[in-house]
N, C-alpha and C positions, 0 to 999 in steps of 0.2 A: 679527541674529540667527539658527540657523538653527532649523525646526523639532527640536524635542529628539525623537527616535523612542521609541516606545513600549520599554519594558523586554520583553527577549524571554520569548516563554510558557515557554519551557523551564524545566523545574526548575532547570536548570544553572545559574546567573546565575553570571557572571566575576565575582569581590570580589576587593580589593586581599586579602594577606599580614595574618593577626592574629598567629600565629604568629611571622611572620616577624622577626629582629630590628632587621634594615635598615631604613635608612626608605624611604618608599615612593618607586617613579620617578619619580615627581612628586611631591613635599611642597608642593602648592599653600599658598602664602602668604596667611591670612585678610586680612591688614592690606590686602593688595596685591591685592585684588580686583579695585582700580580703582573699585568704585560704593560709597558708603559710605553703606549704609541698612540699618532697622532688623530684626529681628524679628518673624514672622507675629504675628498678636494670636492670645493662644488662642483668644478667643471666633471668631475666624474659622476657624479652624482646628477645633476641636467642631465648627462647621458645615460645614464639607467633609467633614470625615471621616464623619459621621454622614449626611451623604446618599448619599458613596458608598457606605455599608454599609447604607442602607436601600432599596437599588434592587431594587425585588421579586425580578424576572427574573433579570437577574447571579446575584443571593447566592442563590437557591433553586440556581442552575445550581452555582454552585461549591461552594453545601454537600455536593451529591450527588458532584460529582467529585472531593471532599477525600475524603468518604465513602469513595470507590471506592481512593482510593489509600491510605488509611488502611488497608482492610482488604487489600491487597496487600502496602503494607509490614510488617504483623503476620506475613502468610502467608509473607514472603520472596521472591512472585514481581515485585516492580517492578524497574523499569532505573532506578528514578531515582538520580543520583549529579548531586557537585557536578563543576562545571568545573574541568579540569584548573586553569585558570586561579586556580581559589579556592584560595590555599594554605592558609586555614583550617583544611581537611579534608585537606592534606596527610600528617597522620602516619598508618601504616599501619595503626590504629586502625580511621581510621574505614572503612574496605575491608573488614578483616579480622572487628575483632570483633561479630558479629550484634547486642548492644546497642547499642554508637557507631553500627556501619551503621545505624541503624532511625532511632536520634537526628539523624541527619544526613538522612535524606531527609525523615522528619516535618516537620523545620524546612524544606526547600528546596520542600515540597509546600506548606505555608503561605504562606512567601514568593511561589510562581510564582501560589497563590490571588488573593493581597491586588493582584498586580501585573496582574492580567487588571480585577478590580473597576474596577482605575482604567481602565487601557483603555475598558473599558465605557462607565466613566464621560465619557471626552473621547469616544467615538465616541455618546452619544445628546447633544452637543452642548454640553455645558458649555464656559463660556469658559476659553481656554485656562488666565487668569493662576490659576483656581480651580484645574483638574489641575493645575496644576504646586505650587501648595501643598499638595492632595493628596499630589502626589507626594512634596515633600519631609518631610510629617508619617510617612508609611507607610514611607519609605527610613531617616530615624533609626528608626521604631517595629522593625521588620525588622533593623536592623545591630544594637540593642538587645538583640534577640530570640535572638541566635546562640549557642547552647550553647559555641561557643569563649572568649565573655567570664566563663564561671566556673567555678571551679577542678573541681569535677568534669565537667562537662564539653567539659573539655579533656584528653585524653590526653597530650599532650606537655607540660603545664603538671604533670600528677602525675608523669609520668616522671623532671621535675627533679627535684620534690620530694623523690623516691625519693633517686634519684641521690647529693642532697645532702645526705642526710639531713636533710631540714626545712628547710635555712639557706636555700635560695632562696625560702622560705615567708614567713621571718624578712625578707628583702629586701625583697620586694615588700610587704609590712606597714610596714615602714619607707618605702620611696617614696608608698606609700599615703596614710599621715601626713602627710608633708612636701607633697605636692601637697592635700591636704585645709588645709593651715596657708597655702604659698605659693602655691601656685596655682589657686585658684576650687576644690581638687574637680577638679580637671580633671586626665587624665594629664599629663607634662611630657612636652614632643616631643621634646627636646633638652638637653645639658649645655652649659646656655652660659659655663660657666665657663672649657670648651679654648678661648673665642675671645675676641682682645681689638679692641678697631676704631682701626687706626691702627697696630698691632704684627701681627697675622696676617688680617684683613681692611680693607680699603679702602686699600693700601698703594703702586696707583701713585703716583708720586713728582709732585708738583709741589704750590702752596700759592695759599691764600686770598688772592685779589687783590683783593677788595672785600669787608665788611660792611654790611649794614643792620637796620633793624630786623626784616624778615622773612626777607632770606636771605643766606648768605654765596656766591659766585663764587669757582668753584675752576678752575687756569687747571691743565693735566697738563704736566710735563716735555714736550719731544721726544723721541723715541729713535730720530732719522734724521736725519741730516748735512743733509735738506732738507725743507720741508712744503709743503701749501699756503697760499696766501694769507688765502684767504677761512675764518676759524674757523667750527668748530663747536658751539653751544649746544646741553648738552642739558639737555630739563626733566623730569624725574620726578615720581612723582605724589607728592603732600605725605600722602599715607597711607604708613606706614611709611618707610624712610631711605635715600639714593642707593646706599647703596654695594652691592645687589645688583646695582648694571652694576659694581661693581668690588668683586669677592669676592677671590678669590687670584690668583696669576699662574698663567696658563693658562686662567682662569673670568672672568678680566674683560672688558667690552665696552672698557670704556675704554682697558688697555691694549692692546686688538685696535686702537680708531680710532687713536690713538696709532702704531703699529707699523708703520699705511698710510702714514704721515703729515700725516694731518689735526691741525692746533691744536685741541685741544678744552677746552671750559670747560661744568662740570659747576657748576646748581643745587643746595644743600645748604640745604632748608628749615629754617626753624626750629621747633623745636618747639613749639608756642604751649601757654600755659596759661588760665586763666580770665580772666586781665586782659588777653588777644589774643582774646576769646572776639564782637568784631566786624568781624575779619578777613574778608574775603569775597573775590569773584573781582576787586575791584578791587585788593585791597591784591596778589592774588597771580599779575595778570596784571599787575600794573605790574612786578610781580618779575619777569617776562619778560624785559617792553620793556627793564628796566634791565640786567640778564643779556646782553643782546644789545647794548647800548650800551657795557658794560664789553670785552667778546671785539670791537668795535671798537677800542675807544680802543685797546687795549692791543696790537693786532696790526697796527694800522692800514689796516685792510678797512673798507673803505666798507658795506658788510652781512655777514651772515651765513648762515649752514645753521644748521636746526636739526632737532632729533631728541626727540618728545615721546611716552612713553611713558603707557598705562593712565590715570589720572583726570590725569596731565601731557596727557597730547594734548592733555584737555579745554580746559583750563586756554591751553595754549598755544593752540591754535583762534583763544581769546575773544580774545588779545593781535593775532594776526592778522587777525582779523577786526576791531580799532581801527585796526591800521595801516593795512590796503585803506581801509577808509572813509575817511583821511586821507589816502588817495594818497603812504603812504611805504613807502619800499621797503628799506628797512632787512634784512629776509627776502629771502635770494633764492630759497633753497626749501625742502621742509618735508617731515621726515618723521616716520609715526607706527607706532608697531607697538600691536596688541591694543589699540587705544582704540577705543572705542563713539562715538560721533556721536548717531545714529541709536536710540532704546529701542523701538520701537513694533516689534520682529520679537518672534516669540517665543522662548523662554528661561527655565531655571532659574530665572533670576535675577527674573521675571516675579511668583513666588509673595511677592515682599516689594514688591509695590509695591501693593498695596491702598491707597484715599485712609488708610483706620482705621488702616494700619500704617504708613502714612508722618507721619502727624499726631502720633502717640505718639509716632516718634523725633523728628520736630521738637520739641516739647515735652519730650522730656528732653532733648536737646543744648544747648536755650533756658535748660533749670534749670540746669544742669552750668556751661553756658559753654562744654564742650568735650566732644566726644565721642569716649574713648577708644580705644585698639587693641583693648582686651578686647572692650568694647561692638560694635566695627566686626568684629571676628573672627571673633563666637561664632555668625554667619548664616553665613560661609563654610566654617565649621568644619563645622555639622551636612549642610553641601551634601555632602561625604563625611565620613559617621561614619566607615565602614571603617578608610579611611587616614591620615582626622588625630582619632580620638578612642579607640575598640576597637582599635586595630594598637599602642598607647601602652598600653593598661589593660593589654593581655593580656602584652607586652613586660614592663610594669615591674612590673606591681600582682601579676600571678600567675606567674611564670618567675622575678622577682625580678632581672632585668637593670637595669644600668643607661641612662639615658636615652641616645642616641648622641650624639658629636659630627660632629655636619655644618652643614657653614657655611650653607646657607639656609636651615635649619632656625632658626638661631643667628640670621640675619638677621632673620627671622620674628617670632622671640619678642623683638625689642628695635624693639617699634612706637610709636606717634608719635598725637597729639592732634589732634583735627580741629579748628578754632575754629565754635561754636554759627552763623554766619553763613554760614560757608563751607559747614558740612553743612546747611542748609536750602536755600543754594541748586543744592546738588547735589541734594536729595531734588525741587525743583520740577526741576529737569531730568529724573530718572530720572521722575519721573510724569506729566510734562504734554508730557515729549519737548519743551522748552522751547529747543536747540539748536538743531534744525531748523525751526523755527517765526519764520519772518521776522520779525522786531522782538517777541519774546517774551520777550528776555531782553537789557538793557543793560550794558554791563561797557566801565570807561572813559568814560562818557557816550554811547557808539557803542552801537545797536543791531546784534545780533547777526543778519549777515544771512551765509550759508554761500556761498554763490553769489560775493560779492564776493570773495573768496577765491582768486587766481588763480596765485599760484606754482607752480610746477612739485612734486608729491609723489609719494613713496613710503611704500607703505601695508603692511603687514603684519597676517596673522591667522593664527593657530593653530588645526590643524586638531581635534584633542581639546580645546580649548579649553570649559569649561563656564561661565566667568564672561563673558567679553565673546565668544562664538562668531564663528567666522571668520566667516562671511557676514554678519552683523553691522555688523565692521570694515571689511570691502569696500566697502560702502555710504557710507563718505567718498569711494569716486574716483567716487561719482556725485553726491554731495553739492557736495564743493567744483568748481570753473568750469576748473584749472590740466591742466595734460598730467598722467598719476596713471599709476605703474606699483605692480604689487599682486605680492606675494608670499604664498605658504602655507606656513607651516612645519608641519611631520610633529606635534608634540606639543601638551600642551598652557599654560595660562596662563602661569605662572613658568619651565617648564622652556624655552619657545618664548623665554624673554626670555637666559639661563642657559644660553646654549646656543653653545658656542665652538666654530670648525673644529676637523675630526681625529676626530668623535666616529661610526665606521661606521655607525649605527644611526639616526644624523642625517640627513633629506634634507627639500629644500621643494621647492617648484612653482613654474614662471612659464612666463608667457603672455603672450596679447600685449596691446594696450590692453584695457583692462577696458570692457566692455558693461555695459550694466541687470543681466544675469542673473549671481549668481555660479557661479549650477554647471553653465552653459554655460560658463563659463569656467576651472574649472577642469576639466571632461573634455575642454578640448583643450587642457590645461596641459602642460609638459613638468617630467615628475622629475627633480631632482638629487640626489647626496648630496653631505651637506654642511651648510651651515648659513646662514642668511636674512642672520645679519650678513656675508655675502661679497658676496653681488648688492647690498645696501645699501653697503655700504666702495666698489665698484665706482662708483655711481649716485654717491655721495659726491664722491667719486675726480673724476667728471666736473664736477662744481658748484663745485666749491671754487677754483678759480680756477688761477693758474701757479705753478710748485716756487719755492721760495724758499728763500733759506740758513734754517736753523733760527736764533730768536734764543739767544744764548747765556745772558740770564738773562731770570726770567719778570716780571713786569708792566711796568710803566712808571711814570715820575714822578709821576703821577695816579694812579695803580692799585697803588702796590709793595705786595712781598708783603707781610701780616698776622704767618701762621704758614705752617707746612709742611701739605699736604692729609694730613689730612680733614677740619681743620677743625677749630673748636669746637660751632659746633648739631649737628653729627651726636651730638656727644656728651652733647649738652645743657648747655655749659658756654656762656654768655652773658657773656663778657669786658666790663668797665666801661670 
């Protein structure tokens, strides 16, 4: 993970649009954060904030500075202004109306002062996890304080109310009441009724060729006359549903991989209930091994390549470790996408890794048997409150707009549970960095030693990823023992995964053999226009065997098609 830079000290802090009806450029998906943790404890938050606000020197300095700023704001002589990227203040009233201009300047001066207090807290030698927790609290606080979150403080919403003769206010009230009843009081991010899984989302042709208690394995239909002999098994995270990899035509990694001549098999995890509370890494790792064996049997190949994404990459790693420890070569090569194996480096996620925080999260999941998507998602949502809370509050509640119909947000709202046992093990990995400590974790009866894994790997990170920072992902190239290729994507966590070629704004970096220093690698890397899907598919094709005629039908005698893709588990059906 990369060291999180302090927020800009200027008052013009870039933020996402609160009044923009379009979804954010990267609608970060909370349930797909990759790390199932819990919210910070209120006691810890209060203690950290109190420490920051009682620093005598910095507090006095900021009080004086804020007083000077206030005087200049009242006189109209300050140059404090919102960033051009902060579309919350895009309405002309914020620059032309003296009252609104002073209101915005006062808000920006206050938030900048709080930012500097946190920076001073860090400079005084506070532990970085404490700093990230305080930064999390102040970020949520200053986002909630924005005047644009209120009707009188939002000139665009007032104009909308005037132009619609109050109809926008009535619609906003309806939306707010609906969210209070149906969405836990949080503004809705998306109109889920606009999409149906299997009709609009997850529609690449294929069939379920295996089903057991934990997984369905989907084989996708070839779209080329020839395919590569060695199949690809994709391991999605158990947090969320797999179809973010198969959203819609033109936005589907599955569709793209099939078009390159790869034989693609996908794991679809069952959405667990309280009855499956004891499922843990053993069951999920065995699910990966099972999918590998299904793909081998159906295609007749002695081995496979794999691709693990986010927490799916962590599960895949435990399976690879078990195979390596037992001298099993069923996996020929493995890809990793935005996956953290090493949790020792600084990142915003560290705000949620205190022992008390994790123990509370552990007890909660034990008591309930599962941890729900909403419980997991709340933390990631509050990590970006402007984009994922107040943007929608303004649009739906103040402006009276309907929630947007956007595919990745519809997927994000379609969350899943995590069994208590697996959640507890993930928390141990998160808190104690158990994956990288030899023998600290045992899966399928085998102690985990990452250095045992010698297969070739393709590793990706995302430049602006705040969930799994790119240089933390890069560490995987140093933890495993096989030859490794690293590619850096230009974007954030989910945007890097749903990243089809053809976007002229997209780019990625490639470089030489990864060494110990990720930033030295990046300094020497070459930037290309396009998506990491392209170099990954070339890497995969080189390791996927010879071209053979595409199969005329799916499945085999031992694994006949059970039903068309995307299957039952993704729809929460459990066939009898």
